[in-house]
N, C-alpha and C positions, 0 to 999 in steps of 0.2 A: 264594307270595304275598309273604312277607317279603323274599325275595331280590329280587323285583320292586321293592320300595320302597327298597332300599339305594342309596346314591349310586353313580352310574356311575363306573367307574374312569377314571383319567387316561389319555387316549389316548396310545398309544406313537408313532403317526405324527402328526407336527405339520403344520399347514397351512403351505405355503410363504410366506415373508415377503411376497412381492409380492401374495399373494391374501388376506392376513389382513383387510385393510380390507373387501373385498367380502364375504368369508365372515362377518365380524362383522355386517355390515348384513343379510345374508340370515337369519342365525340370530336377530338382534334382532327382525326383522319377524315371524318365526315365533313367537317367545316372546311378543311383544306381543299377537298375535292369540290365542294360546293362553290367556293369563291374562285378557284382556278377555272373550272369548267364553266361556271356562270359568267365569268368575265370574258372567256373565249366567245360565249354566245353573244355578248354585247358587241364584240368586234366583228363577228360575222355579219350582224345587222348593219353596223356602222359603215363598213367598207364596201358594201355591195354597189352602191351608186358610184363611188369613186373608182372602183375596179372596172365597172361596166361602162364608164363614161364614153369611151370611144365607140362602142357598139350602139349605145343610146343615141349618140350624135349621128351615126350613120343611118340608123333605122328610122329615127323620129325627127331628124333634121334640126336638132338643137345646136346652136353655134357654140364656139368655145367660150364666148362671153356669157352666154346663158348658162352653160354648165358651171362656170366660175361663180355666177350669181347664186345658183342653187347651193353649191358647196360652202359659199361664204355665209349663207343663212345658218347652216349647221354649225360652223365655227363660232360665230358670235353668240348664237343661242346656247351652245354648249358651255361657253365660258361663263355666261350669266347663270345658267342652271347649276353648274358646279358650285357656285357660291351659295345659292339659296337652297337648292335641294340637298346639297351636301350637309348643310347645317340641319335641315329637317330630319336627316337620318339619325341625329343625336336623340331625337324624341321617339324613335321607332324601333320595332323589332328588325334588326339589320338583315337577318336572313329573309324575312318576308319582303322587306324593302327592296333587296337585291332582285328577288324573283318578280316583284311587281313591275319594276322598271323594265325588265326584260320582256315581260308579257305585253306591256304597253308598246314597247319598241317593235315587237313582232307584229302587232295589229296595225300600227302605222306603216310599217314596211309592206305589209300585205296591201294596204291602201295605195302605195306607190305602184305595185304591180297592177292593181285594178285600173289605175289612171292610165297606164300605158296600154292596157288591154282594151279599154272601152272609151274613156274620155277623149283620148287623142283622135279617135275615129269619128266622134260625134260633135266635138267642140272644136273651136279654133285653137291654135297653138298657144295663144296668149293666155286663155283661160286655163288650159292644161298646165302651162308653166307656173301660173300663180298657185294652182293646186299642189304641184310638186314642191314649190318653195314653202308653202304653208305646212305641208306634211313634214318636210325636212326640219323646219323650225320647231314644230311641236315634238318631233322625234328627238331632237337635240336635248330638249328638256328631260324627256324620259331617260336618255342616255346619261344624263347627269346624276341619275340614281344608282350608277354602277360602282364607281371606285370607292366612295365614302363608306358604304356599309361593309365592303370587303376589308378596308383598312381598319375599320372599327372592330371587326371580328378577329383580326390578327391581334389587336391590342387586348381584346377580352380573353382570348384563349391561349396566348403564349407569353411567357415571361421574357424579360429583356435578354437573357443569355441565349435564347433560341430564336428570338424574333427577327434578327437580321437575315438568317437563312430562310425562314418561312416567308418573310416579306419578299425576298428576292425571287423565290419560287413563284409566288403569286404574281409579282410584277412581270415575270417572263410570259404570263398568260397573254399579254397583248401582242407579243411576237408570235406566239402560237395561234392567236386569234386571226392574225393577218394571213397565216398559212391556211388555217381552217376555212376562212372566207373564200380563198381561191379554190380550195378543194370542193366546197359546196357549189360554187359557180360552175366548175367543170362538170360536176355530177349532174346538175340541173341542165346544163347545155347538152350533155350527152343523152339524158333521159327524155328531154322535151325538144330535141332538135333545134337548139339555139333560141328558143322562145325567151325573150327578155322578161315578160311578165312572170313566167314560171321560175325564173331565177330568183325573183323577189319572193314568190310564194314558197319556194323550197327553203330559202333562208329563214322565213317566218316559221315554217313547220319545225325546222331544226331548233330554232330559238325557243319555241314553246315546249319542246321535249326537254331541252336543257333547263328551262324554268321549273318544270315538274321535278326534275332531278335535284335541283337546288332545294326545293321545299321538302323533299324526302330525306336528303342526306344532311342538310345543314341544321344549325341550332342557333338559338338566341344566346344570351350570356350564360355562363356556367351555373349561376344560381337558379336559373329557370329550369334546370334539369336535376336539381338537388345536389350539385357539386359546390365545393368552396370556391370563392373567387380566385383568380390567378394570383392575386396579391397574397392570399392565405396559403395557396397550394405551392407557389413557387417563390414566395418572398418578393414578388414584383409589385412595384408601384411607380407611376410616372413622376418625374420631377417637373414641377410647374414654376411659375414666376418666382424669382428670388431663391431658387433652389429648394423650395418647399415640396414635401411629399403629399400627394393626394391619392387615396386609395378608392374613392367613391366611383361607382360605375353608372349611377343614375343620380339626378339632382332635381330639386324643385325649382331651380332657376329657370327663367324664361330664355328663349333663344337669343333675344337681344341682350339680355344680361350676360349670358355665356359669351356672346360674341365680343362685347365690349371689354369684359373683365379678363378673359383668357386669350383673346386673339388681338384686338386692337391695342391693348395696353401691354402686350407681351413683346419686348424687344427681340427676344430670341426667335419668336415666330416670324417677325418681320424680316430678320436677317436670313433665316432659312428660306422664306418665301422668295425673297429677292435673289438668293443664290439659285433657286430652282428656275426662276424666270430667266436668269442669265444663261443657265445651262440649256433651257429650252430653245433659246435663241441660237445657241451653237448647234443643237440637235437638228432643228429645222433649217438652219442656215447651211448646214452640210447636206442633210438628206434630201431636202426639197430641190436642191440645185445640182445634184449629182449628174443627171443626164446632160443638162446644158453646159455645166462647167467642164466636164470631162471631154465632151465632144468639141466644144468651142476652143478650149484652152490646151487640152492635153492630147487631142487627136484620137480619142477613143471611137470605136464603132458605136453608133447610136443604139443598136439593139443590145449590145453587151453592156453599155452604160446603164440601161434601164434595169437589167438583171442585178446590177451592183446595189440597187436600193434594197432588194430582198436579202442579198448577202450581208449588207451592212446591218440589217435587223437581226437575222438569224444568228450570225456569228457572235453577237453580243451575249446570247443566253448563258452559255457555260461560265463565262467570265463574271457576269452579274451575280449568279448564284454563288460562285466561289468567293467573290469579294464580300458578299453579304455574310457568308460564314466567317470570313476573316474579321469582319467587324464584331461578330459575336465573340470570337476568340480574344479580341482586344477589350472584352467586357463592356461593349456598347459604345466605345469611343469611335464613333462612325466618322466624325469630321476628319480624323487623321487619314483614314482610307480615302475619303473624298479628295483631300489635298493632294495625296499621291497621284490619284487619277487625273486631276486637273493639270498638275505639272506635266505628267506624261502626255495629256491631251494637247497642251500648248506645243510641246516638241513635235507631236504627230502632225498638228496643223501646219507647222513650218515645212515639214517634208512634203505634205500634201500640196501645199501652195507652190513649192519651188522644184520638186522632183519632176523628172521627165520619163523615167523608166516605168512602163505600164505595170509590170509585175510588182514593183515596189509600192506603187500607188494603191493597187488592189489590197496588198497586205496591210498597208497603213489604214485603209478604210475599214478593214475587218477589225483591226486593233482599236480604232477610234470608236467603233460601235460599243465595245466594252467600256472604254474610258469615258464615254458620254453617259451611257445607260446605267452604269454602276453608281456613280454619284447621284444621278437623277432618282434612282431607286432609293438610295440611302437617305437623301434629304426628304423624300416623301415619308419615310419612316421616322426621321428625326423630328419633323414638325408634329407628328402624332404623339411622340414621346415627350414633347415639350408642354403638353396640356393634359388635364385629367381625361379619363376615358369617356366621360360624358360630353367632352368637347372635341373628340376626334373628327367627327363629321364636319364640324365648323372649320377646323384647321385644314382639313383636306379640301373643302370647297374654296376657302380663302386662297390657298396656294394654287388650286386649279384655275381660278379666275385670272390670276396674274400670268400663269403659264400660257394660257391659250389666248387671252385678249391682248397681251403685250408681247410675250416671248414669241409665240408662233406668228403673230401679225407682223412684228418687226422683222422676223427672219424671212418672211415671204414678200410682203409689200415693200418694206423699206429697202431690203437688199435688191429687189427687182428694180426699184426706181434708181438707186445709186449705181448699180451696174450699167443700166441703160445710159446714164449720164457720164460716169467716170470710169467704167470698165471694171473688171473683176478684182482689181487691187482694192477698190472700195469695200468689196465683200470681205476681203482678208482683214482689213482694218476693223470692221464691225465684229468679226468673229474673235480676233485677238482681244479686243476691248471687252467683249462679253466674258471670255474665259478669264481675263485678268481681274475683272470685277468679282467673278465667282470665287477666285482664289483668295482675294482680300477678305471677302465676307466669311469664307470658310475658316480663315485664321481667327477671326473674331469669334466664330461659333466654337472653335476648338478651345479657346481661352475660357469661354463661358461654360463649356462642358467640364473643364478641369475645376473651375470655381464651384460648380454645382456639386461635384463629387466631394470636394473638401467640406462643403457645408453639410452634406449628408453624413459625413464621417465624424462630425463633431459630437 
């Protein structure tokens, strides 16, 4: 198993020079399909319990507090696993790593179905609840194997002039994954007459098929298939600390050495990570509270308000891809695009907070989806570009740790507490503050970007 996860060796037979371009295109197509469809598979597994929570509560008698306890196990475990398992991907074959995480997730998800089918009938609910929590916690670890290898493959296979577009396409897979999860649930419900265990079984079967697809279509780094590195092929190399260029794709440094040298001591990585954390606070501070805020404050129908969560997600996809392409057009100066988005976001938040017209609020929500997800996507790419390719997984995991443990937690727990004590005005203050902090950090990042460009051109 561990041999399976080790990086593929450099190919001894090289692709002929006249075939390099066509071979690169062929492998890039396979890698893009593998990371997009593979990450959709992760989301299918990840969201089944969340999507089915009401049905689970009704059929198996779990309370809202118990459901929240189960989902909190996933959130905390996922944040921690992003940090450690993201870094581990730097020492692995990213394509095999991606598929392995999905296979493990599918097996654990199948276990959830078995628990509902059998253990709930023969054990008391306390034992079954503990089993569910344990499975969700372990599954969150496997889910932490998803994003980092995908982001590393983007760095390995595309140069900076195309990377923003490709990364944005991949990032949109999580929106597509949410839709795919609902489709899988509806299919299983129709085929198996509403059986909750079979919803989980079906999700696992779909994920295993996708994992096989990833293994067939994806690839490790270009050198493993006889191609030149992307630095040689496209003139691409990442800018690291102090504006230095590093073209290496693998290293003999240990994971702790990589983490200390290229993550903890890298001011740009810290700035980008804190920007992402602030934007995550805004993302979940808006999305998680759409039904409650719009029904309590704006007078929306409860059923329609719930649908707006999906609209908020899906409406962002075209804009995210477009703005990713714009960042490529600007020769990788992604901070400028992010600054424009955050300024627009602050304006939209003001309208969202103070407008009363329902149509206007819906339009603003759709626009905010793009203005939140576009900079979130680009800062995810920026943190990868701030380190060598052998440290991409570490940078991804480091950022993910802050996003989920602090950004999402503050957006749900903190805002919930503040609103209960001080009303929705407190939520407005938190979201304004987070957006303002993101803007200040992005200005610093933009200055560092310009400084790095000047150093490279000397």
